C-alpha positions as CSV (number, residue, x, y, z in Angstrom):
1,M,0.0,0.0,0.0
2,I,1.3,3.4,-1.0
3,R,1.1,6.2,1.6
4,N,1.1,9.9,0.7
5,P,2.7,12.6,2.8
6,R,-0.5,13.3,4.7
7,G,-0.6,9.8,6.0
8,M,-3.6,8.6,3.9
9,D,-3.2,5.6,1.7
10,A,-3.6,6.2,-2.1
11,D,-6.7,4.0,-2.6
12,R,-8.8,5.9,0.0
13,E,-7.7,9.3,-1.4
14,L,-8.6,8.2,-4.9
15,Q,-12.0,7.0,-3.7
16,G,-12.5,10.4,-2.1
17,C,-11.6,12.2,-5.3
18,I,-14.0,10.1,-7.3
19,Y,-16.8,10.7,-4.8
20,A,-16.0,14.5,-4.9
21,F,-16.2,14.7,-8.7
22,S,-19.5,12.7,-8.7
23,N,-21.0,14.9,-6.0
24,H,-19.4,18.3,-6.4
25,K,-22.3,20.2,-4.7
26,A,-21.6,18.3,-1.5
27,V,-17.9,19.0,-1.8
28,L,-18.6,22.8,-2.2
29,Q,-20.9,22.7,0.8
30,T,-18.3,21.0,2.9
31,L,-15.8,23.6,1.9
32,K,-18.3,26.3,3.1
33,F,-18.7,27.9,-0.4
34,P,-22.1,29.5,-0.7
35,I,-23.1,27.9,-4.1
36,K,-25.9,30.3,-5.0
37,Q,-23.8,33.4,-4.3
38,T,-20.8,32.0,-6.2
39,I,-23.0,31.3,-9.3
40,K,-24.7,34.8,-9.0
41,T,-21.2,36.4,-8.8
42,M,-20.0,34.5,-11.9
43,K,-23.2,35.5,-13.8
44,C,-22.6,39.2,-12.9
45,L,-19.0,38.9,-13.9
46,F,-19.9,37.3,-17.2
47,A,-22.5,40.0,-17.9
48,D,-20.1,42.8,-17.0
49,L,-17.5,41.3,-19.4
50,L,-20.1,41.0,-22.1
51,I,-21.0,44.7,-21.7
52,L,-17.4,45.7,-21.8
53,L,-16.8,43.7,-24.9
54,A,-19.8,45.3,-26.6
55,A,-18.6,48.8,-25.7
56,L,-15.2,48.1,-27.0
57,Q,-16.6,46.6,-30.2
58,Y,-18.8,49.7,-30.7
59,R,-15.8,52.0,-30.3
60,L,-13.8,49.9,-32.7
61,W,-16.4,49.9,-35.5
62,Q,-18.5,53.1,-35.0
63,G,-16.9,55.6,-32.6
64,E,-14.2,58.2,-33.1
65,G,-11.0,56.6,-34.2
66,S,-12.8,53.6,-35.6
67,F,-12.0,51.9,-38.9
68,A,-14.8,53.9,-40.7
69,H,-13.5,57.2,-39.2
70,A,-9.9,56.4,-40.3
71,A,-11.1,55.5,-43.8
72,K,-13.0,58.8,-44.0
73,L,-10.1,60.8,-42.9
74,S,-7.8,59.0,-45.4
75,R,-10.2,60.0,-48.2
76,E,-10.3,63.6,-47.0
77,I,-6.5,63.7,-46.9
78,K,-6.3,62.4,-50.5
79,Q,-8.8,65.0,-51.7
80,Q,-7.0,67.8,-49.8
81,Q,-3.6,66.7,-51.3
82,A,-5.1,66.8,-54.8
83,E,-6.5,70.3,-54.2
84,N,-3.1,71.4,-52.8
85,D,-1.4,70.1,-56.0
86,R,-3.9,72.1,-58.2
87,M,-3.3,75.3,-56.1
88,R,0.5,74.8,-56.3
89,E,0.3,74.6,-60.1
90,R,-1.9,77.7,-60.3
91,N,0.5,79.6,-58.0
92,R,3.4,78.6,-60.2
93,I,1.7,79.8,-63.3
94,L,0.8,83.1,-61.6
95,D,4.3,83.5,-60.3
96,V,5.7,83.1,-63.8
97,E,3.3,85.7,-65.1
98,V,4.2,88.1,-62.4
99,Q,7.9,87.7,-63.1
100,D,7.2,88.2,-66.8
101,L,5.2,91.4,-66.1
102,K,8.0,92.8,-63.8
103,S,10.8,92.1,-66.2
104,G,9.6,93.1,-69.7
105,A,7.6,95.8,-71.4
106,D,6.6,93.4,-74.1
107,S,4.3,91.4,-71.9
108,V,2.6,94.6,-70.7
109,E,2.1,95.7,-74.3
110,E,0.7,92.3,-75.2
111,R,-1.8,92.4,-72.3
112,A,-2.9,95.9,-73.2
113,R,-3.5,95.0,-76.8
114,N,-5.3,91.7,-76.0
115,D,-7.3,92.7,-73.0
116,I,-8.4,96.3,-73.6
117,G,-7.7,96.8,-77.3
118,M,-5.0,99.4,-77.2
119,I,-3.0,100.3,-80.4
120,K,0.3,102.2,-80.9
121,K,0.6,105.7,-82.2
122,D,0.6,105.7,-86.1
123,E,-0.8,102.2,-86.1
124,T,-3.9,101.1,-88.1
125,F,-6.2,98.5,-86.6
126,F,-8.2,96.3,-88.8
127,M,-10.9,94.2,-87.3
128,I,-12.1,91.3,-89.4
129,P,-15.4,89.9,-88.3
130,A,-15.9,86.2,-88.3
131,K,-18.0,84.7,-91.1
132,K,-21.5,83.6,-90.2
133,K,-22.1,80.0,-90.8
134,T,-24.9,79.4,-93.2
135,E,-26.8,76.1,-93.0
C-alpha cells in the first residue's frame, strides 16, 4: 500500500476524489462555499465582461478613431492633397506671369493689346469679323 505525505493511503484518497467529482455540490458545501452566491457572482462577472466587450466593439467599428472614421479621414486627406497640387500649379503659373510682367515691357504691351484693345501711335487697326455659318 502506498502512503502519501499526509498519511492517507492512495486508494482511499482516490476514492475520495471520485466521490468528490461525482458529488461536487456536496464538496462545495463541505468547503463552506455558498453555491448560489458564487453562481450569482459568476453570472454578474460574465454580464459585465459582455457589456465591456460590446462597448469596445462599438468604439472599434463606430466611434471616433474607428475603422470607418480612419477611412473617411484618409479619403479627405487624398482630396486635400489633390486640391493642394492644383493650387501649387496655379500659383506657379501666376508667379511666372508676375515675373514676366515685372521684367519686360513686351508682356505689358501684349496684355494691353489683347485685354483692352490698345493700339500704338501711327498704327492702323483692322478688325475682321468672323464669317457667319450658313446652314
